[in-house]
C-alpha positions as CSV (number, residue, x, y, z in Angstrom):
1,M,5.2,25.9,-1.6
2,I,5.7,25.0,-4.7
3,S,9.0,24.3,-6.7
4,A,9.3,23.3,-10.5
5,L,10.7,20.1,-10.7
6,S,14.4,19.6,-12.5
7,K,14.3,16.0,-11.8
8,L,12.7,13.2,-11.3
9,E,13.4,10.0,-10.5
10,V,10.7,7.1,-11.7
11,V,10.3,4.0,-10.6
12,Y,8.1,2.0,-12.9
13,L,6.3,-1.7,-12.2
14,G,3.5,-1.9,-14.2
15,G,-0.3,-1.3,-13.9
16,T,-3.3,-0.1,-16.0
17,F,-1.9,3.7,-16.2
18,A,1.2,2.8,-18.5
19,C,-1.1,0.2,-20.1
20,I,-1.5,-0.3,-24.1
21,G,-2.6,-2.4,-27.1
22,K,-5.4,-5.1,-27.1
23,P,-5.7,-6.4,-24.5
24,L,-3.8,-4.1,-22.4
25,A,-0.6,-4.9,-21.1
26,P,1.5,-2.4,-19.8
27,M,4.4,-0.7,-22.0
28,D,8.0,-1.7,-21.4
29,S,10.1,1.5,-20.3
30,N,11.7,3.0,-23.5
31,A,8.2,3.8,-24.2
32,L,7.0,5.1,-21.2
33,S,9.6,7.4,-20.9
34,D,8.4,8.7,-24.4
35,V,5.1,9.3,-23.6
36,L,6.3,10.6,-19.9
37,T,8.6,13.2,-21.7
38,Q,5.3,14.1,-24.2
39,A,3.1,14.3,-21.1
40,L,5.2,16.8,-19.3
41,N,5.3,19.0,-22.6
42,Q,1.1,19.7,-22.6
43,E,-0.2,22.8,-21.2
44,S,-1.7,22.0,-18.3
45,I,1.9,21.5,-17.6
46,N,3.3,24.1,-17.2
47,S,6.4,25.8,-15.8
48,D,6.3,26.6,-12.5
49,L,5.3,22.9,-12.4
50,V,8.0,21.0,-14.2
51,S,11.5,22.5,-15.6
52,A,11.5,22.4,-19.7
53,S,14.8,20.6,-19.3
54,V,13.8,18.3,-16.4
55,Q,15.4,15.3,-16.0
56,L,13.5,11.9,-15.9
57,N,15.4,8.7,-14.8
58,I,13.2,5.5,-14.7
59,T,14.4,2.7,-13.4
60,C,12.5,-0.8,-13.6
61,P,14.2,-2.3,-9.9
62,I,11.7,-6.2,-10.5
63,K,9.6,-7.3,-13.2
64,I,7.4,-5.0,-15.0
65,C,4.1,-6.8,-14.5
66,D,0.6,-6.5,-13.8
67,S,0.1,-5.8,-9.6
68,S,-1.6,-8.5,-9.0
69,Q,2.0,-10.2,-9.3
70,L,3.6,-8.4,-6.6
71,S,4.4,-10.9,-3.8
72,S,6.1,-9.2,-0.7
73,Q,9.5,-10.3,-1.6
74,A,8.7,-7.5,-4.5
75,F,7.6,-5.3,-2.1
76,M,10.9,-5.3,-0.1
77,Q,13.4,-5.0,-3.5
78,L,11.3,-2.3,-4.1
79,E,12.0,-0.7,-0.5
80,Q,16.0,-1.7,-1.0
81,A,15.8,-0.1,-4.6
82,L,14.3,3.1,-3.1
83,C,16.5,3.5,-0.1
84,H,19.6,3.9,-3.0
85,L,17.7,6.0,-5.0
86,P,18.9,10.0,-5.3
87,E,16.6,12.2,-3.1
88,A,15.5,13.6,-6.2
89,P,12.0,13.4,-6.1
90,C,10.3,9.7,-6.8
91,L,7.4,9.3,-8.9
92,I,6.3,5.1,-8.4
93,I,4.6,4.2,-11.4
94,T,2.0,0.8,-10.4
95,G,-1.4,-1.2,-10.5
96,T,-4.0,-0.6,-8.9
97,D,-4.7,-4.5,-7.4
98,T,-1.9,-4.9,-4.6
99,L,-2.2,-0.7,-4.7
100,S,-3.5,-0.5,-0.8
101,F,-0.9,-3.0,0.2
102,L,2.0,-1.9,-1.2
103,S,1.1,2.2,-0.5
104,S,0.6,0.9,2.8
105,Y,3.9,-0.9,3.5
106,I,6.0,2.4,1.5
107,A,4.0,4.4,4.0
108,L,5.3,2.5,7.1
109,S,9.2,1.7,6.3
110,R,10.1,5.5,4.7
111,C,12.3,4.0,2.4
112,H,12.5,7.7,0.2
113,P,12.1,10.7,1.5
114,H,10.0,12.2,-0.7
115,C,7.4,9.8,-3.1
116,C,4.6,9.9,-5.3
117,I,2.7,6.5,-6.0
118,I,0.4,6.9,-9.0
119,A,-2.3,4.3,-10.3
120,S,-5.5,4.8,-12.2
121,M,-8.0,2.8,-13.7
122,D,-7.6,4.0,-17.0
123,T,-4.9,4.5,-19.2
124,L,-2.4,7.3,-19.7
125,I,-2.4,6.7,-23.5
126,N,-6.0,5.6,-25.7
127,P,-5.5,2.0,-26.9
128,I,-7.2,2.4,-29.6
129,N,-5.1,5.1,-31.0
130,A,-1.9,4.8,-29.3
131,K,-1.8,8.6,-28.5
132,L,-1.6,10.3,-25.3
133,N,-5.4,10.8,-23.7
134,P,-4.8,14.0,-21.6
135,D,-8.2,13.6,-20.6
136,S,-7.7,10.1,-19.1
137,F,-7.5,9.9,-15.5
138,A,-4.1,8.7,-15.6
139,F,-3.1,12.3,-17.2
140,K,-5.4,13.4,-14.4
141,S,-3.0,11.4,-12.1
142,L,0.3,12.2,-13.3
143,L,-0.7,15.9,-12.5
144,S,-2.0,15.4,-8.6
145,A,1.4,13.3,-8.3
146,L,3.8,16.5,-9.9
147,Q,1.6,19.0,-7.6
148,R,2.8,16.7,-4.5
149,L,6.2,16.2,-5.9
150,S,6.9,19.7,-6.5
151,G,5.9,20.9,-2.7
152,E,6.6,19.3,0.5
153,A,8.6,16.3,1.1
154,G,6.9,12.8,1.5
155,V,5.3,9.7,1.2
156,S,1.9,10.2,-1.1
157,C,-0.4,8.6,-3.3
158,V,-2.6,9.1,-6.0
159,V,-5.1,7.1,-7.9
160,D,-7.5,8.8,-10.4
161,G,-6.8,12.0,-9.7
162,E,-7.1,12.3,-5.8
163,D,-5.0,12.0,-3.1
164,L,-5.2,9.6,-0.7
165,H,-3.0,8.8,2.5
166,P,-1.5,5.8,1.4
167,L,-2.0,3.9,4.8
168,S,-5.9,4.1,4.3
169,L,-6.9,3.7,1.1
170,S,-8.9,0.9,-0.6
171,K,-10.2,-0.3,-3.7
172,L,-14.1,-0.4,-3.5
173,H,-14.8,-1.2,-7.4
174,S,-12.9,-3.3,-9.9
175,R,-13.6,-1.7,-12.7
176,S,-15.0,1.8,-12.7
177,P,-12.5,4.5,-12.5
178,K,-12.4,6.8,-9.0
179,A,-12.7,2.9,-7.8
180,F,-10.6,4.4,-4.1
181,A,-11.9,5.4,-1.3
182,D,-10.2,6.4,2.4
183,S,-10.5,4.1,5.0
184,W,-10.3,6.6,7.4
185,G,-14.0,8.3,6.1
186,A,-12.7,11.6,3.6
187,I,-10.3,12.1,1.1
188,Y,-6.5,13.1,2.9
189,A,-6.6,16.9,2.0
190,D,-10.5,16.9,4.2
191,L,-9.5,14.9,6.9
192,K,-10.9,16.2,10.2
193,E,-7.9,17.2,12.5
194,A,-8.4,14.2,14.4
195,D,-7.8,12.4,11.7
196,R,-5.2,14.7,10.5
197,S,-3.2,13.9,13.8
198,R,-3.2,10.3,12.8
199,A,-1.6,10.1,9.6
200,Q,0.8,13.0,10.6
201,F,2.0,10.8,13.3
202,Y,2.4,7.8,10.7
203,D,4.6,10.3,8.7
204,Q,6.4,11.3,11.1
205,Q,7.4,8.1,13.0
206,F,8.6,5.3,11.0
207,C,11.3,5.6,9.4
208,P,14.3,3.2,7.5
209,Q,15.8,0.9,10.4
210,N,18.1,-1.7,10.2
211,T,16.2,-4.3,8.2
212,D,16.9,-7.5,7.1
213,L,15.5,-7.8,4.0
214,S,17.2,-11.2,2.9
215,H,14.0,-13.5,3.3
216,S,10.0,-12.3,3.4
217,P,8.5,-13.2,6.6
218,V,5.9,-15.7,6.0
219,I,2.3,-13.8,6.7
220,A,-0.4,-16.3,6.9
221,V,-4.0,-15.1,6.3
222,C,-7.0,-16.6,7.5
223,F,-10.5,-15.1,7.0
224,A,-13.7,-15.9,9.2
225,T,-16.5,-17.1,7.3
226,P,-19.6,-19.3,7.7
227,S,-17.6,-22.5,6.6
228,H,-15.4,-23.5,9.9
229,E,-14.0,-26.6,9.2
230,P,-11.5,-25.9,6.3
231,L,-10.6,-22.8,8.9
232,V,-9.9,-25.3,11.7
233,N,-7.6,-27.4,9.4
234,Q,-6.3,-24.5,8.2
235,L,-4.8,-22.9,11.8
236,E,-4.1,-26.5,12.8
237,Q,-1.8,-26.5,9.3
238,L,-0.5,-23.5,11.0
239,A,0.3,-24.6,15.0
240,H,2.0,-27.5,13.1
241,E,4.3,-25.0,11.1
242,P,3.5,-21.1,12.9
243,P,4.6,-18.6,10.2
244,D,6.0,-15.1,11.5
245,A,2.7,-13.8,11.3
246,L,-1.1,-14.4,11.2
247,L,-3.5,-11.9,10.3
248,L,-7.4,-12.5,11.2
249,V,-9.9,-11.0,9.5
250,G,-13.0,-11.2,11.2
251,Y,-16.1,-9.8,10.4
252,G,-17.8,-6.5,11.6
253,A,-16.2,-4.7,13.8
254,G,-13.3,-7.6,14.1
255,N,-15.4,-10.8,15.3
256,F,-13.9,-13.7,14.8
257,V,-15.3,-17.3,14.7
258,Q,-15.3,-18.6,18.1
259,T,-14.9,-22.4,19.5
260,Q,-12.9,-24.0,22.5
261,Q,-10.8,-25.7,19.1
262,I,-10.3,-22.4,17.3
263,E,-9.1,-21.1,20.6
264,Q,-6.9,-23.4,21.3
265,L,-5.7,-23.6,18.3
266,L,-4.7,-19.7,18.2
267,R,-3.3,-20.1,21.5
268,C,-0.6,-22.4,20.4
269,I,-0.1,-20.3,17.3
270,S,0.6,-17.6,19.7
271,T,3.0,-18.6,21.0
272,Q,5.3,-18.4,18.3
273,S,3.8,-16.3,16.0
274,L,2.5,-12.3,15.8
275,I,-1.6,-12.4,15.4
276,M,-2.9,-9.5,14.6
277,I,-6.9,-9.2,14.1
278,T,-8.8,-7.1,11.3
279,T,-11.9,-6.5,9.2
280,Q,-13.0,-7.2,6.4
281,V,-15.0,-4.2,6.3
282,N,-13.8,-1.3,4.0
283,F,-14.7,1.5,6.8
284,G,-14.8,2.2,10.3
285,G,-11.8,-0.1,11.4
286,C,-11.3,-2.6,14.4
287,S,-12.3,-2.6,17.8
288,L,-13.0,-5.4,20.2
289,D,-15.7,-3.6,22.3
290,Y,-18.0,-6.5,21.4
291,E,-18.0,-10.0,23.6
292,A,-17.9,-11.4,20.6
293,G,-14.4,-10.2,19.7
294,T,-12.8,-9.4,23.3
295,W,-11.3,-12.8,23.9
296,L,-9.1,-12.2,21.2
297,S,-7.3,-9.7,22.8
298,Q,-5.1,-12.5,24.8
299,F,-3.7,-13.7,21.3
300,A,-3.9,-10.5,19.1
301,V,-3.5,-7.0,18.7
302,S,-5.9,-5.2,17.2
303,S,-5.8,-3.5,13.8
304,G,-7.8,-0.4,15.1
305,Q,-8.5,1.9,11.9
306,L,-6.3,0.2,10.1
307,S,-7.4,-1.8,7.0
308,Y,-7.4,-5.1,5.7
309,P,-4.0,-4.9,3.3
310,A,-2.9,-1.4,5.8
311,S,-2.9,-4.5,8.7
312,Y,-1.2,-7.3,6.3
313,A,1.5,-4.3,5.7
314,A,1.7,-3.7,9.1
315,L,2.9,-7.1,10.0
316,L,5.5,-7.4,6.8
317,Y,6.9,-3.5,7.8
318,T,7.3,-5.5,11.5
319,C,8.4,-8.4,10.9
320,T,11.0,-7.3,8.6
321,R,12.3,-4.5,11.6
322,Y,12.3,-7.4,14.4
323,T,12.8,-10.8,15.9
324,A,11.7,-11.1,19.0
325,L,8.3,-11.7,19.1
326,N,8.1,-9.7,22.4
327,D,9.3,-6.8,20.3
328,R,7.3,-7.5,17.0
329,K,4.4,-7.2,19.1
330,K,5.2,-3.9,21.0
331,N,5.9,-2.4,17.4
332,L,2.6,-3.9,15.9
333,A,0.5,-1.9,18.4
334,L,2.2,1.2,18.1
335,I,1.7,0.9,14.4
336,A,-2.4,0.0,15.1
337,N,-3.0,2.0,18.6
């Protein structure tokens, strides 16, 4: 059911959506407030969607920047800020580079009851004449986000005018609009019934808990490549200084480099660190059905249908909620499966 928005919390992090000038750079929050007010007065955004007297409250809980500069600590600071915002619908404006990581973390942490994460590969303001561009993908994204926020509560994500589930979107192109796709194989609104059930599971299961956000967990990432010696060197360092979690990013369905030395190092790391295996491939998820990957089950939790960015977010989420390794393993398995 659509209900016209009378209040709108806006959390502004930066990103191309709100960039201006040459070279493009994020505008400040005052300029954004003026632009959004102008955008909300466009004919395509009617009074059934947004009240004529809508109250905008723009906050910047972290430094406004290109999203490539966001850190896991910034994710946690954002979570804290969202937890303390009023329960009015919340629009989160960010960039596309780390959107897959950030949206996954917010989807898991459920730190706000009704928010929409918005990003775009083009700008709301024409960078040449500095005027609002209602034909841009950014404006289409804003319109779609407002429609989501006017409806049922939940966590959603809109990129270049398309609704994508925040836990399963992947960036596939570095420059062109429509650069994102859903790693579950479909736009969220068109998910098959089985996939929709899985999406609803994430929506319902994970709610704010007693969370330690005083320090950022150390999460190491190892990519499988044909250069084995640097991988061994990295794992040897991790065996000496075990992280909170280790994400192995494998080939294909999650197959990883297998040698006796690597097995021994992973066994050593697994006594103190949470380990997850995911895949470099955007679609299809991770499976340990192949013999080339089955050996990992003694050390690592399979990421299942989670993409690489979502797998990282799942590790960060789990390590901020639990301290005991066994508890972390149980929670991670619940998320992935």
